[in-house]
C-alpha positions as CSV (number, residue, x, y, z in Angstrom):
1,M,108.9,106.3,82.0
2,I,111.7,105.5,79.6
3,S,113.5,108.6,78.3
4,P,114.2,109.0,74.6
5,G,117.0,106.7,73.6
6,T,116.7,104.4,76.6
7,G,115.5,100.9,76.1
8,S,115.1,99.1,72.8
9,D,112.7,99.8,70.0
10,I,110.9,96.5,69.3
11,S,108.5,95.4,66.5
12,R,104.8,95.0,67.0
13,Q,105.3,91.2,66.8
14,V,107.9,91.2,69.6
15,A,105.6,93.4,71.7
16,D,102.7,91.0,71.0
17,D,104.9,88.1,72.1
18,L,106.0,89.8,75.3
19,L,102.4,90.8,76.0
20,S,101.2,87.2,75.5
21,K,103.9,86.1,78.0
22,L,102.6,88.5,80.6
23,I,99.1,87.3,80.0
24,N,99.8,83.6,79.9
25,E,102.0,83.7,83.0
26,S,99.6,86.0,84.9
27,T,102.5,88.2,85.7
28,K,101.9,90.9,88.2
29,V,102.6,94.4,86.7
30,Q,102.6,98.0,87.7
31,A,100.8,99.8,84.9
32,M,101.7,103.5,84.4
33,L,99.9,105.9,82.1
34,V,101.5,109.2,81.3
35,G,99.1,111.4,79.4
36,R,99.2,114.9,78.1
37,G,99.1,118.0,80.4
38,G,100.8,116.2,83.3
39,V,98.1,113.6,83.7
40,A,99.5,110.3,85.1
41,A,98.0,107.3,86.7
42,S,99.2,103.9,87.9
43,L,97.8,100.7,89.3
44,K,98.9,97.1,90.0
45,G,97.3,94.0,88.5
46,T,97.6,91.3,85.9
47,V,97.2,91.7,82.2
48,T,94.4,90.2,80.1
49,S,93.1,90.8,76.6
50,P,89.3,90.9,76.7
51,Q,89.1,91.3,72.9
52,P,91.7,91.3,70.1
53,G,93.7,94.5,70.1
54,T,92.7,95.5,73.6
55,V,94.7,95.2,76.9
56,L,93.2,95.3,80.3
57,V,95.2,95.6,83.6
58,S,93.2,94.9,86.8
59,E,93.6,93.1,90.2
60,R,90.6,91.0,89.0
61,K,89.4,90.4,92.5
62,S,86.0,92.0,92.0
63,A,84.1,93.8,89.2
64,T,84.6,97.1,91.0
65,D,88.5,97.0,91.0
66,A,90.3,99.8,89.4
67,S,91.4,98.9,85.9
68,L,93.3,100.4,82.9
69,S,92.2,99.4,79.4
70,F,93.9,100.5,76.2
71,G,93.9,99.7,72.5
72,L,97.0,98.6,70.5
73,D,95.9,99.6,67.0
74,D,97.2,103.2,67.3
75,V,100.4,102.5,69.0
76,S,103.3,104.1,67.0
77,I,106.3,103.0,69.1
78,F,106.9,99.8,71.1
79,K,109.9,99.7,73.5
80,Y,111.3,97.2,76.0
81,A,113.8,97.7,78.7
82,D,115.0,95.9,81.8
83,S,115.9,97.5,85.1
84,R,119.2,98.8,83.8
85,A,117.1,101.5,82.0
86,F,115.2,102.7,85.1
87,P,115.6,102.4,88.8
88,A,114.4,98.9,89.9
89,S,113.3,100.3,93.2
90,S,112.0,103.7,94.2
91,G,113.8,103.4,97.6
92,I,110.4,103.9,99.3
93,P,109.7,101.1,101.8
94,G,106.8,98.9,100.7
95,T,107.0,99.7,97.0
96,P,107.7,96.9,94.5
97,N,111.0,96.2,92.8
98,L,110.6,96.2,89.0
99,K,112.3,93.9,86.5
100,S,111.3,95.2,83.1
101,V,109.0,97.4,81.2
102,L,107.0,97.0,78.0
103,L,106.2,100.5,76.7
104,F,103.4,101.5,74.3
105,A,103.7,105.1,72.9
106,Y,101.0,106.8,70.9
107,P,101.3,109.5,68.3
108,D,99.8,112.1,70.6
109,G,102.5,111.6,73.2
110,V,100.6,109.3,75.6
111,Q,102.7,106.5,77.0
112,I,101.6,103.3,78.8
113,G,104.2,101.2,80.5
114,L,103.7,97.7,81.9
115,F,106.4,97.3,84.5
116,E,106.9,93.6,85.6
117,I,107.0,93.4,89.4
118,D,109.9,91.4,90.7
119,M,108.1,88.9,93.1
120,P,110.3,87.6,95.9
121,S,111.1,83.9,95.7
């Protein structure tokens, strides 16, 4: 995830605009949740908003696909960064290259990042 001082703090409105862009363009993302106590999870998919104030990331191929759902009401910090703030590639063959991240940070320290996957042209 983005370390403190890396990336740009953005307003809720700018975050909503960037989120709408990811949804409207069906952009493929790598979602990463970093919780408390070393808990972390990630998955690939596209972003939807099943109801106002809620974000869902899923492959959307079947009802049993893994998914990540989170609310926006309690987000305390929104950040945005491009690949200059984090490694675009892990260097592991077969892993995606990443272009940007939209980060949602909660008061309890939980962070969720939506990393835009750089799809080959």
